[in-house]
PyMOL Python script that loads the backbone (N, CA, C, O; Angstrom):
from pymol import cmd

cmd.read_pdbstr("""\
ATOM      1  N   UNK A   1      -6.674 -17.903 -35.491  1.00  0.00           N
ATOM      2  CA  UNK A   1      -5.677 -18.357 -36.434  1.00  0.00           C
ATOM      3  C   UNK A   1      -4.782 -17.195 -36.874  1.00  0.00           C
ATOM      4  O   UNK A   1      -3.563 -17.339 -36.966  1.00  0.00           O
ATOM      5  N   UNK A   2      -5.403 -16.045 -37.145  1.00  0.00           N
ATOM      6  CA  UNK A   2      -4.634 -14.879 -37.558  1.00  0.00           C
ATOM      7  C   UNK A   2      -3.663 -14.455 -36.466  1.00  0.00           C
ATOM      8  O   UNK A   2      -2.543 -14.037 -36.761  1.00  0.00           O
ATOM      9  N   UNK A   3      -4.079 -14.560 -35.206  1.00  0.00           N
ATOM     10  CA  UNK A   3      -3.224 -14.175 -34.087  1.00  0.00           C
ATOM     11  C   UNK A   3      -1.970 -15.042 -34.049  1.00  0.00           C
ATOM     12  O   UNK A   3      -0.876 -14.517 -33.843  1.00  0.00           O
ATOM     13  N   UNK A   4      -2.097 -16.357 -34.241  1.00  0.00           N
ATOM     14  CA  UNK A   4      -0.939 -17.262 -34.226  1.00  0.00           C
ATOM     15  C   UNK A   4       0.011 -16.943 -35.375  1.00  0.00           C
ATOM     16  O   UNK A   4       1.229 -16.952 -35.194  1.00  0.00           O
ATOM     17  N   UNK A   5      -0.531 -16.664 -36.540  1.00  0.00           N
ATOM     18  CA  UNK A   5       0.297 -16.309 -37.688  1.00  0.00           C
ATOM     19  C   UNK A   5       1.030 -14.995 -37.439  1.00  0.00           C
ATOM     20  O   UNK A   5       2.212 -14.872 -37.759  1.00  0.00           O
ATOM     21  N   UNK A   6       0.341 -14.027 -36.876  1.00  0.00           N
ATOM     22  CA  UNK A   6       0.942 -12.737 -36.559  1.00  0.00           C
ATOM     23  C   UNK A   6       2.078 -12.895 -35.551  1.00  0.00           C
ATOM     24  O   UNK A   6       3.151 -12.320 -35.731  1.00  0.00           O
ATOM     25  N   UNK A   7       1.849 -13.670 -34.494  1.00  0.00           N
ATOM     26  CA  UNK A   7       2.886 -13.907 -33.478  1.00  0.00           C
ATOM     27  C   UNK A   7       4.085 -14.608 -34.098  1.00  0.00           C
ATOM     28  O   UNK A   7       5.222 -14.249 -33.793  1.00  0.00           O
ATOM     29  N   UNK A   8       3.864 -15.598 -34.960  1.00  0.00           N
ATOM     30  CA  UNK A   8       4.957 -16.310 -35.622  1.00  0.00           C
ATOM     31  C   UNK A   8       5.786 -15.354 -36.479  1.00  0.00           C
ATOM     32  O   UNK A   8       7.015 -15.399 -36.444  1.00  0.00           O
ATOM     33  N   UNK A   9       5.126 -14.495 -37.242  1.00  0.00           N
ATOM     34  CA  UNK A   9       5.839 -13.538 -38.100  1.00  0.00           C
ATOM     35  C   UNK A   9       6.638 -12.552 -37.260  1.00  0.00           C
ATOM     36  O   UNK A   9       7.770 -12.227 -37.618  1.00  0.00           O
ATOM     37  N   UNK A  10       6.086 -12.071 -36.165  1.00  0.00           N
ATOM     38  CA  UNK A  10       6.794 -11.139 -35.280  1.00  0.00           C
ATOM     39  C   UNK A  10       8.027 -11.816 -34.676  1.00  0.00           C
ATOM     40  O   UNK A  10       9.098 -11.212 -34.620  1.00  0.00           O
ATOM     41  N   UNK A  11       7.883 -13.053 -34.228  1.00  0.00           N
ATOM     42  CA  UNK A  11       9.022 -13.795 -33.657  1.00  0.00           C
ATOM     43  C   UNK A  11      10.110 -13.996 -34.707  1.00  0.00           C
ATOM     44  O   UNK A  11      11.292 -13.846 -34.397  1.00  0.00           O
ATOM     45  N   UNK A  12       9.741 -14.329 -35.938  1.00  0.00           N
ATOM     46  CA  UNK A  12      10.731 -14.514 -37.001  1.00  0.00           C
ATOM     47  C   UNK A  12      11.460 -13.206 -37.317  1.00  0.00           C
ATOM     48  O   UNK A  12      12.663 -13.225 -37.575  1.00  0.00           O
ATOM     49  N   UNK A  13      10.765 -12.087 -37.301  1.00  0.00           N
ATOM     50  CA  UNK A  13      11.400 -10.788 -37.543  1.00  0.00           C
ATOM     51  C   UNK A  13      12.378 -10.450 -36.426  1.00  0.00           C
ATOM     52  O   UNK A  13      13.465  -9.936 -36.693  1.00  0.00           O
ATOM     53  N   UNK A  14      12.008 -10.730 -35.182  1.00  0.00           N
ATOM     54  CA  UNK A  14      12.901 -10.471 -34.052  1.00  0.00           C
ATOM     55  C   UNK A  14      14.140 -11.350 -34.140  1.00  0.00           C
ATOM     56  O   UNK A  14      15.254 -10.865 -33.939  1.00  0.00           O
ATOM     57  N   UNK A  15      13.965 -12.649 -34.439  1.00  0.00           N
ATOM     58  CA  UNK A  15      15.114 -13.549 -34.578  1.00  0.00           C
ATOM     59  C   UNK A  15      16.029 -13.110 -35.716  1.00  0.00           C
ATOM     60  O   UNK A  15      17.251 -13.203 -35.598  1.00  0.00           O
ATOM     61  N   UNK A  16      15.455 -12.635 -36.812  1.00  0.00           N
ATOM     62  CA  UNK A  16      16.260 -12.144 -37.921  1.00  0.00           C
ATOM     63  C   UNK A  16      17.063 -10.912 -37.502  1.00  0.00           C
ATOM     64  O   UNK A  16      18.197 -10.726 -37.943  1.00  0.00           O
ATOM     65  N   UNK A  17      16.478 -10.081 -36.657  1.00  0.00           N
ATOM     66  CA  UNK A  17      17.154  -8.872 -36.216  1.00  0.00           C
ATOM     67  C   UNK A  17      18.308  -9.116 -35.262  1.00  0.00           C
ATOM     68  O   UNK A  17      19.251  -8.325 -35.226  1.00  0.00           O
ATOM     69  N   UNK A  18      18.257 -10.191 -34.487  1.00  0.00           N
ATOM     70  CA  UNK A  18      19.310 -10.457 -33.499  1.00  0.00           C
ATOM     71  C   UNK A  18      20.274 -11.556 -33.948  1.00  0.00           C
ATOM     72  O   UNK A  18      21.154 -11.950 -33.182  1.00  0.00           O
ATOM     73  N   UNK A  19      20.124 -12.053 -35.167  1.00  0.00           N
ATOM     74  CA  UNK A  19      20.993 -13.104 -35.688  1.00  0.00           C
ATOM     75  C   UNK A  19      21.708 -12.620 -36.935  1.00  0.00           C
ATOM     76  O   UNK A  19      21.262 -11.686 -37.601  1.00  0.00           O
ATOM     77  N   UNK A  20      22.834 -13.272 -37.245  1.00  0.00           N
ATOM     78  CA  UNK A  20      23.507 -13.059 -38.520  1.00  0.00           C
ATOM     79  C   UNK A  20      22.937 -14.074 -39.501  1.00  0.00           C
ATOM     80  O   UNK A  20      22.984 -15.278 -39.248  1.00  0.00           O
ATOM     81  N   UNK A  21      22.406 -13.602 -40.607  1.00  0.00           N
ATOM     82  CA  UNK A  21      21.795 -14.467 -41.606  1.00  0.00           C
ATOM     83  C   UNK A  21      22.489 -14.217 -42.935  1.00  0.00           C
ATOM     84  O   UNK A  21      22.640 -13.076 -43.369  1.00  0.00           O
ATOM     85  N   UNK A  22      22.911 -15.308 -43.574  1.00  0.00           N
ATOM     86  CA  UNK A  22      23.566 -15.212 -44.876  1.00  0.00           C
ATOM     87  C   UNK A  22      22.842 -16.161 -45.828  1.00  0.00           C
ATOM     88  O   UNK A  22      22.711 -17.354 -45.553  1.00  0.00           O
ATOM     89  N   UNK A  23      22.374 -15.616 -46.947  1.00  0.00           N
ATOM     90  CA  UNK A  23      21.653 -16.419 -47.935  1.00  0.00           C
ATOM     91  C   UNK A  23      22.315 -16.197 -49.291  1.00  0.00           C
ATOM     92  O   UNK A  23      22.437 -15.065 -49.758  1.00  0.00           O
ATOM     93  N   UNK A  24      22.742 -17.296 -49.916  1.00  0.00           N
ATOM     94  CA  UNK A  24      23.317 -17.242 -51.260  1.00  0.00           C
ATOM     95  C   UNK A  24      22.516 -18.205 -52.124  1.00  0.00           C
ATOM     96  O   UNK A  24      22.265 -19.340 -51.717  1.00  0.00           O
ATOM     97  N   UNK A  25      22.117 -17.768 -53.303  1.00  0.00           N
ATOM     98  CA  UNK A  25      21.329 -18.618 -54.179  1.00  0.00           C
ATOM     99  C   UNK A  25      21.944 -18.673 -55.563  1.00  0.00           C
ATOM    100  O   UNK A  25      22.701 -17.791 -55.969  1.00  0.00           O
ATOM    101  N   UNK A  26      21.602 -19.727 -56.270  1.00  0.00           N
ATOM    102  CA  UNK A  26      22.082 -19.915 -57.630  1.00  0.00           C
ATOM    103  C   UNK A  26      20.955 -20.523 -58.452  1.00  0.00           C
ATOM    104  O   UNK A  26      20.204 -21.368 -57.965  1.00  0.00           O
ATOM    105  N   UNK A  27      20.847 -20.094 -59.680  1.00  0.00           N
ATOM    106  CA  UNK A  27      19.846 -20.663 -60.581  1.00  0.00           C
ATOM    107  C   UNK A  27      20.371 -21.898 -61.312  1.00  0.00           C
ATOM    108  O   UNK A  27      19.591 -22.620 -61.933  1.00  0.00           O
ATOM    109  N   UNK A  28      21.664 -22.151 -61.248  1.00  0.00           N
ATOM    110  CA  UNK A  28      22.262 -23.206 -62.046  1.00  0.00           C
ATOM    111  C   UNK A  28      22.444 -24.518 -61.294  1.00  0.00           C
ATOM    112  O   UNK A  28      22.167 -25.585 -61.841  1.00  0.00           O
ATOM    113  N   UNK A  29      22.903 -24.455 -60.059  1.00  0.00           N
ATOM    114  CA  UNK A  29      23.153 -25.671 -59.285  1.00  0.00           C
ATOM    115  C   UNK A  29      22.499 -25.555 -57.924  1.00  0.00           C
ATOM    116  O   UNK A  29      22.564 -24.502 -57.289  1.00  0.00           O
ATOM    117  N   UNK A  30      21.868 -26.631 -57.469  1.00  0.00           N
ATOM    118  CA  UNK A  30      21.291 -26.608 -56.125  1.00  0.00           C
ATOM    119  C   UNK A  30      22.388 -26.684 -55.070  1.00  0.00           C
ATOM    120  O   UNK A  30      22.167 -26.276 -53.930  1.00  0.00           O
ATOM    121  N   UNK A  31      23.567 -27.197 -55.426  1.00  0.00           N
ATOM    122  CA  UNK A  31      24.676 -27.273 -54.468  1.00  0.00           C
ATOM    123  C   UNK A  31      25.198 -25.897 -54.097  1.00  0.00           C
ATOM    124  O   UNK A  31      25.858 -25.744 -53.070  1.00  0.00           O
ATOM    125  N   UNK A  32      24.913 -24.889 -54.920  1.00  0.00           N
ATOM    126  CA  UNK A  32      25.395 -23.532 -54.651  1.00  0.00           C
ATOM    127  C   UNK A  32      24.478 -22.739 -53.721  1.00  0.00           C
ATOM    128  O   UNK A  32      24.852 -21.652 -53.279  1.00  0.00           O
ATOM    129  N   UNK A  33      23.299 -23.252 -53.417  1.00  0.00           N
ATOM    130  CA  UNK A  33      22.374 -22.566 -52.519  1.00  0.00           C
ATOM    131  C   UNK A  33      22.798 -22.798 -51.075  1.00  0.00           C
ATOM    132  O   UNK A  33      22.943 -23.941 -50.642  1.00  0.00           O
ATOM    133  N   UNK A  34      22.996 -21.714 -50.331  1.00  0.00           N
ATOM    134  CA  UNK A  34      23.491 -21.807 -48.956  1.00  0.00           C
ATOM    135  C   UNK A  34      22.681 -20.872 -48.062  1.00  0.00           C
ATOM    136  O   UNK A  34      22.401 -19.729 -48.422  1.00  0.00           O
ATOM    137  N   UNK A  35      22.313 -21.385 -46.888  1.00  0.00           N
ATOM    138  CA  UNK A  35      21.679 -20.568 -45.857  1.00  0.00           C
ATOM    139  C   UNK A  35      22.456 -20.804 -44.570  1.00  0.00           C
ATOM    140  O   UNK A  35      22.617 -21.946 -44.140  1.00  0.00           O
ATOM    141  N   UNK A  36      22.939 -19.728 -43.953  1.00  0.00           N
ATOM    142  CA  UNK A  36      23.676 -19.816 -42.693  1.00  0.00           C
ATOM    143  C   UNK A  36      23.029 -18.859 -41.704  1.00  0.00           C
ATOM    144  O   UNK A  36      22.809 -17.687 -42.007  1.00  0.00           O
ATOM    145  N   UNK A  37      22.730 -19.372 -40.522  1.00  0.00           N
ATOM    146  CA  UNK A  37      22.167 -18.548 -39.453  1.00  0.00           C
ATOM    147  C   UNK A  37      23.040 -18.731 -38.220  1.00  0.00           C
ATOM    148  O   UNK A  37      23.301 -19.857 -37.797  1.00  0.00           O
ATOM    149  N   UNK A  38      23.486 -17.628 -37.651  1.00  0.00           N
ATOM    150  CA  UNK A  38      24.268 -17.647 -36.414  1.00  0.00           C
ATOM    151  C   UNK A  38      23.566 -16.750 -35.404  1.00  0.00           C
ATOM    152  O   UNK A  38      23.262 -15.592 -35.690  1.00  0.00           O
ATOM    153  N   UNK A  39      23.314 -17.299 -34.221  1.00  0.00           N
ATOM    154  CA  UNK A  39      22.636 -16.541 -33.167  1.00  0.00           C
ATOM    155  C   UNK A  39      23.538 -16.459 -31.959  1.00  0.00           C
ATOM    156  O   UNK A  39      24.081 -17.491 -31.563  1.00  0.00           O
ATOM    157  N   UNK A  40      23.732 -15.332 -31.357  1.00  0.00           N
ATOM    158  CA  UNK A  40      23.374 -13.961 -31.708  1.00  0.00           C
ATOM    159  C   UNK A  40      24.364 -13.368 -32.691  1.00  0.00           C
ATOM    160  O   UNK A  40      25.249 -14.068 -33.184  1.00  0.00           O
ATOM    161  N   UNK A  41      24.221 -12.087 -32.980  1.00  0.00           N
ATOM    162  CA  UNK A  41      25.090 -11.404 -33.948  1.00  0.00           C
ATOM    163  C   UNK A  41      26.552 -11.489 -33.516  1.00  0.00           C
ATOM    164  O   UNK A  41      26.849 -11.602 -32.326  1.00  0.00           O
ATOM    165  N   UNK A  42      27.460 -11.433 -34.486  1.00  0.00           N
ATOM    166  CA  UNK A  42      28.898 -11.564 -34.227  1.00  0.00           C
ATOM    167  C   UNK A  42      29.427 -10.454 -33.333  1.00  0.00           C
ATOM    168  O   UNK A  42      30.353 -10.676 -32.553  1.00  0.00           O
ATOM    169  N   UNK A  43      28.854  -9.267 -33.435  1.00  0.00           N
ATOM    170  CA  UNK A  43      29.346  -8.151 -32.620  1.00  0.00           C
ATOM    171  C   UNK A  43      28.967  -8.292 -31.149  1.00  0.00           C
ATOM    172  O   UNK A  43      29.479  -7.553 -30.309  1.00  0.00           O
ATOM    173  N   UNK A  44      28.074  -9.234 -30.827  1.00  0.00           N
ATOM    174  CA  UNK A  44      27.628  -9.427 -29.445  1.00  0.00           C
ATOM    175  C   UNK A  44      28.242 -10.654 -28.792  1.00  0.00           C
ATOM    176  O   UNK A  44      27.958 -10.909 -27.622  1.00  0.00           O
ATOM    177  N   UNK A  45      29.074 -11.430 -29.491  1.00  0.00           N
ATOM    178  CA  UNK A  45      29.553 -12.698 -28.946  1.00  0.00           C
ATOM    179  C   UNK A  45      30.898 -13.091 -29.521  1.00  0.00           C
ATOM    180  O   UNK A  45      31.356 -12.533 -30.519  1.00  0.00           O
ATOM    181  N   UNK A  46      31.539 -14.090 -28.856  1.00  0.00           N
ATOM    182  CA  UNK A  46      32.755 -14.695 -29.400  1.00  0.00           C
ATOM    183  C   UNK A  46      32.390 -15.878 -30.293  1.00  0.00           C
ATOM    184  O   UNK A  46      32.877 -15.986 -31.419  1.00  0.00           O
ATOM    185  N   UNK A  47      31.530 -16.765 -29.785  1.00  0.00           N
ATOM    186  CA  UNK A  47      31.026 -17.902 -30.552  1.00  0.00           C
ATOM    187  C   UNK A  47      29.514 -17.910 -30.464  1.00  0.00           C
ATOM    188  O   UNK A  47      28.949 -17.491 -29.454  1.00  0.00           O
ATOM    189  N   UNK A  48      28.849 -18.384 -31.512  1.00  0.00           N
ATOM    190  CA  UNK A  48      27.382 -18.377 -31.476  1.00  0.00           C
ATOM    191  C   UNK A  48      26.822 -19.429 -30.527  1.00  0.00           C
ATOM    192  O   UNK A  48      27.435 -20.474 -30.306  1.00  0.00           O
ATOM    193  N   UNK A  49      25.646 -19.137 -29.969  1.00  0.00           N
ATOM    194  CA  UNK A  49      24.929 -20.120 -29.169  1.00  0.00           C
ATOM    195  C   UNK A  49      24.285 -21.156 -30.070  1.00  0.00           C
ATOM    196  O   UNK A  49      24.198 -22.331 -29.715  1.00  0.00           O
ATOM    197  N   UNK A  50      23.838 -20.723 -31.227  1.00  0.00           N
ATOM    198  CA  UNK A  50      23.173 -21.601 -32.191  1.00  0.00           C
ATOM    199  C   UNK A  50      23.730 -21.313 -33.572  1.00  0.00           C
ATOM    200  O   UNK A  50      23.925 -20.156 -33.945  1.00  0.00           O
ATOM    201  N   UNK A  51      23.986 -22.374 -34.330  1.00  0.00           N
ATOM    202  CA  UNK A  51      24.576 -22.259 -35.652  1.00  0.00           C
ATOM    203  C   UNK A  51      23.870 -23.231 -36.580  1.00  0.00           C
ATOM    204  O   UNK A  51      23.767 -24.416 -36.263  1.00  0.00           O
ATOM    205  N   UNK A  52      23.382 -22.756 -37.719  1.00  0.00           N
ATOM    206  CA  UNK A  52      22.726 -23.612 -38.700  1.00  0.00           C
ATOM    207  C   UNK A  52      23.339 -23.342 -40.064  1.00  0.00           C
ATOM    208  O   UNK A  52      23.467 -22.191 -40.482  1.00  0.00           O
ATOM    209  N   UNK A  53      23.718 -24.412 -40.752  1.00  0.00           N
ATOM    210  CA  UNK A  53      24.309 -24.297 -42.087  1.00  0.00           C
ATOM    211  C   UNK A  53      23.573 -25.274 -42.998  1.00  0.00           C
ATOM    212  O   UNK A  53      23.663 -26.488 -42.812  1.00  0.00           O
ATOM    213  N   UNK A  54      22.849 -24.750 -43.977  1.00  0.00           N
ATOM    214  CA  UNK A  54      22.095 -25.583 -44.920  1.00  0.00           C
ATOM    215  C   UNK A  54      22.657 -25.403 -46.321  1.00  0.00           C
ATOM    216  O   UNK A  54      22.736 -24.289 -46.838  1.00  0.00           O
ATOM    217  N   UNK A  55      23.044 -26.520 -46.925  1.00  0.00           N
ATOM    218  CA  UNK A  55      23.549 -26.525 -48.293  1.00  0.00           C
ATOM    219  C   UNK A  55      23.288 -27.909 -48.860  1.00  0.00           C
ATOM    220  O   UNK A  55      23.534 -28.913 -48.191  1.00  0.00           O
ATOM    221  N   UNK A  56      22.798 -27.969 -50.070  1.00  0.00           N
ATOM    222  CA  UNK A  56      22.516 -29.248 -50.716  1.00  0.00           C
ATOM    223  C   UNK A  56      23.832 -30.003 -50.900  1.00  0.00           C
ATOM    224  O   UNK A  56      24.771 -29.465 -51.486  1.00  0.00           O
ATOM    225  N   UNK A  57      23.913 -31.249 -50.405  1.00  0.00           N
ATOM    226  CA  UNK A  57      25.173 -31.990 -50.558  1.00  0.00           C
ATOM    227  C   UNK A  57      25.404 -32.406 -52.006  1.00  0.00           C
ATOM    228  O   UNK A  57      24.461 -32.579 -52.778  1.00  0.00           O
ATOM    229  N   UNK A  58      26.677 -32.561 -52.358  1.00  0.00           N
ATOM    230  CA  UNK A  58      27.023 -33.054 -53.691  1.00  0.00           C
ATOM    231  C   UNK A  58      26.694 -34.538 -53.760  1.00  0.00           C
ATOM    232  O   UNK A  58      26.352 -35.150 -52.748  1.00  0.00           O
ATOM    233  N   UNK A  59      26.797 -35.109 -54.940  1.00  0.00           N
ATOM    234  CA  UNK A  59      26.491 -36.537 -55.111  1.00  0.00           C
ATOM    235  C   UNK A  59      27.419 -37.397 -54.250  1.00  0.00           C
ATOM    236  O   UNK A  59      26.984 -38.392 -53.670  1.00  0.00           O
ATOM    237  N   UNK A  60      28.687 -37.017 -54.167  1.00  0.00           N
ATOM    238  CA  UNK A  60      29.641 -37.768 -53.348  1.00  0.00           C
ATOM    239  C   UNK A  60      29.252 -37.699 -51.871  1.00  0.00           C
ATOM    240  O   UNK A  60      29.304 -38.706 -51.165  1.00  0.00           O
ATOM    241  N   UNK A  61      28.862 -36.514 -51.408  1.00  0.00           N
ATOM    242  CA  UNK A  61      28.456 -36.352 -50.006  1.00  0.00           C
ATOM    243  C   UNK A  61      27.154 -37.083 -49.718  1.00  0.00           C
ATOM    244  O   UNK A  61      26.964 -37.589 -48.611  1.00  0.00           O
ATOM    245  N   UNK A  62      26.247 -37.148 -50.703  1.00  0.00           N
ATOM    246  CA  UNK A  62      25.003 -37.903 -50.519  1.00  0.00           C
ATOM    247  C   UNK A  62      25.291 -39.384 -50.311  1.00  0.00           C
ATOM    248  O   UNK A  62      24.651 -40.033 -49.484  1.00  0.00           O
ATOM    249  N   UNK A  63      26.260 -39.921 -51.063  1.00  0.00           N
ATOM    250  CA  UNK A  63      26.639 -41.327 -50.900  1.00  0.00           C
ATOM    251  C   UNK A  63      27.267 -41.575 -49.536  1.00  0.00           C
ATOM    252  O   UNK A  63      27.136 -42.668 -48.984  1.00  0.00           O
ATOM    253  N   UNK A  64      27.948 -40.575 -48.985  1.00  0.00           N
ATOM    254  CA  UNK A  64      28.547 -40.695 -47.659  1.00  0.00           C
ATOM    255  C   UNK A  64      27.524 -40.522 -46.555  1.00  0.00           C
ATOM    256  O   UNK A  64      27.833 -40.753 -45.386  1.00  0.00           O
ATOM    257  N   UNK A  65      26.311 -40.118 -46.904  1.00  0.00           N
ATOM    258  CA  UNK A  65      25.244 -39.965 -45.919  1.00  0.00           C
ATOM    259  C   UNK A  65      25.181 -38.607 -45.249  1.00  0.00           C
ATOM    260  O   UNK A  65      24.564 -38.471 -44.193  1.00  0.00           O
ATOM    261  N   UNK A  66      25.803 -37.605 -45.837  1.00  0.00           N
ATOM    262  CA  UNK A  66      25.752 -36.268 -45.246  1.00  0.00           C
ATOM    263  C   UNK A  66      24.394 -35.632 -45.504  1.00  0.00           C
ATOM    264  O   UNK A  66      23.801 -35.817 -46.567  1.00  0.00           O
ATOM    265  N   UNK A  67      23.912 -34.884 -44.525  1.00  0.00           N
ATOM    266  CA  UNK A  67      22.617 -34.231 -44.634  1.00  0.00           C
ATOM    267  C   UNK A  67      22.791 -32.802 -45.134  1.00  0.00           C
ATOM    268  O   UNK A  67      23.889 -32.247 -45.100  1.00  0.00           O
ATOM    269  N   UNK A  68      21.689 -32.214 -45.600  1.00  0.00           N
ATOM    270  CA  UNK A  68      21.783 -30.874 -46.168  1.00  0.00           C
ATOM    271  C   UNK A  68      21.867 -29.797 -45.096  1.00  0.00           C
ATOM    272  O   UNK A  68      22.507 -28.771 -45.324  1.00  0.00           O
ATOM    273  N   UNK A  69      21.241 -29.991 -43.926  1.00  0.00           N
ATOM    274  CA  UNK A  69      21.295 -28.998 -42.857  1.00  0.00           C
ATOM    275  C   UNK A  69      22.022 -29.573 -41.654  1.00  0.00           C
ATOM    276  O   UNK A  69      21.769 -30.702 -41.234  1.00  0.00           O
ATOM    277  N   UNK A  70      22.928 -28.774 -41.110  1.00  0.00           N
ATOM    278  CA  UNK A  70      23.659 -29.175 -39.914  1.00  0.00           C
ATOM    279  C   UNK A  70      23.422 -28.131 -38.842  1.00  0.00           C
ATOM    280  O   UNK A  70      23.504 -26.929 -39.093  1.00  0.00           O
ATOM    281  N   UNK A  71      23.129 -28.602 -37.657  1.00  0.00           N
ATOM    282  CA  UNK A  71      22.862 -27.723 -36.531  1.00  0.00           C
ATOM    283  C   UNK A  71      23.928 -27.944 -35.470  1.00  0.00           C
ATOM    284  O   UNK A  71      24.293 -29.083 -35.177  1.00  0.00           O
ATOM    285  N   UNK A  72      24.419 -26.868 -34.902  1.00  0.00           N
ATOM    286  CA  UNK A  72      25.458 -26.962 -33.880  1.00  0.00           C
ATOM    287  C   UNK A  72      25.142 -25.993 -32.758  1.00  0.00           C
ATOM    288  O   UNK A  72      24.757 -24.847 -32.991  1.00  0.00           O
ATOM    289  N   UNK A  73      25.311 -26.470 -31.551  1.00  0.00           N
ATOM    290  CA  UNK A  73      25.254 -25.547 -30.421  1.00  0.00           C
ATOM    291  C   UNK A  73      26.627 -24.903 -30.245  1.00  0.00           C
ATOM    292  O   UNK A  73      26.725 -23.739 -29.858  1.00  0.00           O
ATOM    293  N   UNK A  74      27.690 -25.665 -30.532  1.00  0.00           N
ATOM    294  CA  UNK A  74      29.045 -25.126 -30.512  1.00  0.00           C
ATOM    295  C   UNK A  74      29.661 -25.378 -31.872  1.00  0.00           C
ATOM    296  O   UNK A  74      29.560 -26.485 -32.402  1.00  0.00           O
ATOM    297  N   UNK A  75      30.287 -24.387 -32.435  1.00  0.00           N
ATOM    298  CA  UNK A  75      30.810 -24.485 -33.786  1.00  0.00           C
ATOM    299  C   UNK A  75      32.165 -25.186 -33.821  1.00  0.00           C
ATOM    300  O   UNK A  75      32.522 -25.754 -34.853  1.00  0.00           O
ATOM    301  N   UNK A  76      32.919 -25.166 -32.747  1.00  0.00           N
ATOM    302  CA  UNK A  76      34.284 -25.651 -32.755  1.00  0.00           C
ATOM    303  C   UNK A  76      34.434 -27.152 -32.775  1.00  0.00           C
ATOM    304  O   UNK A  76      35.362 -27.670 -32.153  1.00  0.00           O
ATOM    305  N   UNK A  77      33.561 -27.886 -33.465  1.00  0.00           N
ATOM    306  CA  UNK A  77      33.683 -29.335 -33.514  1.00  0.00           C
ATOM    307  C   UNK A  77      34.555 -29.810 -34.671  1.00  0.00           C
ATOM    308  O   UNK A  77      34.703 -31.016 -34.871  1.00  0.00           O
ATOM    309  N   UNK A  78      35.132 -28.892 -35.434  1.00  0.00           N
ATOM    310  CA  UNK A  78      36.054 -29.268 -36.492  1.00  0.00           C
ATOM    311  C   UNK A  78      35.414 -29.443 -37.854  1.00  0.00           C
ATOM    312  O   UNK A  78      36.120 -29.425 -38.862  1.00  0.00           O
ATOM    313  N   UNK A  79      34.096 -29.613 -37.921  1.00  0.00           N
ATOM    314  CA  UNK A  79      33.453 -29.829 -39.210  1.00  0.00           C
ATOM    315  C   UNK A  79      33.109 -28.523 -39.909  1.00  0.00           C
ATOM    316  O   UNK A  79      33.141 -28.454 -41.137  1.00  0.00           O
ATOM    317  N   UNK A  80      32.787 -27.509 -39.160  1.00  0.00           N
ATOM    318  CA  UNK A  80      32.334 -26.258 -39.758  1.00  0.00           C
ATOM    319  C   UNK A  80      33.359 -25.153 -39.536  1.00  0.00           C
ATOM    320  O   UNK A  80      33.992 -25.066 -38.484  1.00  0.00           O
ATOM    321  N   UNK A  81      33.502 -24.330 -40.535  1.00  0.00           N
ATOM    322  CA  UNK A  81      34.347 -23.149 -40.408  1.00  0.00           C
ATOM    323  C   UNK A  81      33.459 -22.013 -39.915  1.00  0.00           C
ATOM    324  O   UNK A  81      32.431 -21.718 -40.525  1.00  0.00           O
ATOM    325  N   UNK A  82      33.842 -21.390 -38.839  1.00  0.00           N
ATOM    326  CA  UNK A  82      33.063 -20.293 -38.273  1.00  0.00           C
ATOM    327  C   UNK A  82      33.249 -19.060 -39.143  1.00  0.00           C
ATOM    328  O   UNK A  82      34.365 -18.568 -39.309  1.00  0.00           O
ATOM    329  N   UNK A  83      32.152 -18.568 -39.695  1.00  0.00           N
ATOM    330  CA  UNK A  83      32.205 -17.380 -40.527  1.00  0.00           C
ATOM    331  C   UNK A  83      31.608 -16.222 -39.755  1.00  0.00           C
ATOM    332  O   UNK A  83      30.490 -16.314 -39.248  1.00  0.00           O
ATOM    333  N   UNK A  84      32.341 -15.153 -39.667  1.00  0.00           N
ATOM    334  CA  UNK A  84      31.819 -13.934 -39.052  1.00  0.00           C
ATOM    335  C   UNK A  84      31.422 -12.990 -40.165  1.00  0.00           C
ATOM    336  O   UNK A  84      32.251 -12.590 -40.982  1.00  0.00           O
ATOM    337  N   UNK A  85      30.188 -12.648 -40.190  1.00  0.00           N
ATOM    338  CA  UNK A  85      29.706 -11.691 -41.170  1.00  0.00           C
ATOM    339  C   UNK A  85      28.694 -10.791 -40.513  1.00  0.00           C
ATOM    340  O   UNK A  85      28.106 -11.140 -39.490  1.00  0.00           O
ATOM    341  N   UNK A  86      28.498  -9.663 -41.085  1.00  0.00           N
ATOM    342  CA  UNK A  86      27.618  -8.644 -40.503  1.00  0.00           C
ATOM    343  C   UNK A  86      26.349  -8.494 -41.320  1.00  0.00           C
ATOM    344  O   UNK A  86      25.870  -7.373 -41.492  1.00  0.00           O
ATOM    345  N   UNK A  87      25.797  -9.561 -41.818  1.00  0.00           N
ATOM    346  CA  UNK A  87      24.570  -9.464 -42.602  1.00  0.00           C
ATOM    347  C   UNK A  87      24.834  -8.814 -43.941  1.00  0.00           C
ATOM    348  O   UNK A  87      25.948  -8.884 -44.462  1.00  0.00           O
ATOM    349  N   UNK A  88      23.820  -8.180 -44.501  1.00  0.00           N
ATOM    350  CA  UNK A  88      23.953  -7.562 -45.809  1.00  0.00           C
ATOM    351  C   UNK A  88      23.573  -6.126 -45.752  1.00  0.00           C
ATOM    352  O   UNK A  88      23.622  -5.434 -46.769  1.00  0.00           O
TER     353      UNK A  88
END
""", "prot")
cmd.dss("prot")
cmd.show_as("cartoon", "prot")
cmd.util.cbc("prot")
cmd.orient("prot")
C-alpha cells in the first residue's frame, strides 16, 4: 500500500513540474476559487495538450447547467480563454 501511495505522489510531483498550474483561492466566495492546469508548460508549446479549468459556477451558470470543471484537449473551442502563465 505504501508503495502505491509513494508512486502516486512521485507522479503528481512530476506532473506539477512539467505543467503550468495556477491556483487562486478566496475565503469569501466559492465562485472566486480557481484551479487551472495546462500541460505541458507554456515555454515548451504553442497550445497545451491538456487543459483543465475548475471554478465554482455562479447561480446563473448553475441554472444553465454549467459544470465546475471543464476539460479540453484543444483550447481553441471558443469557450475558454487561453492563459499563458509561468507558474508562481
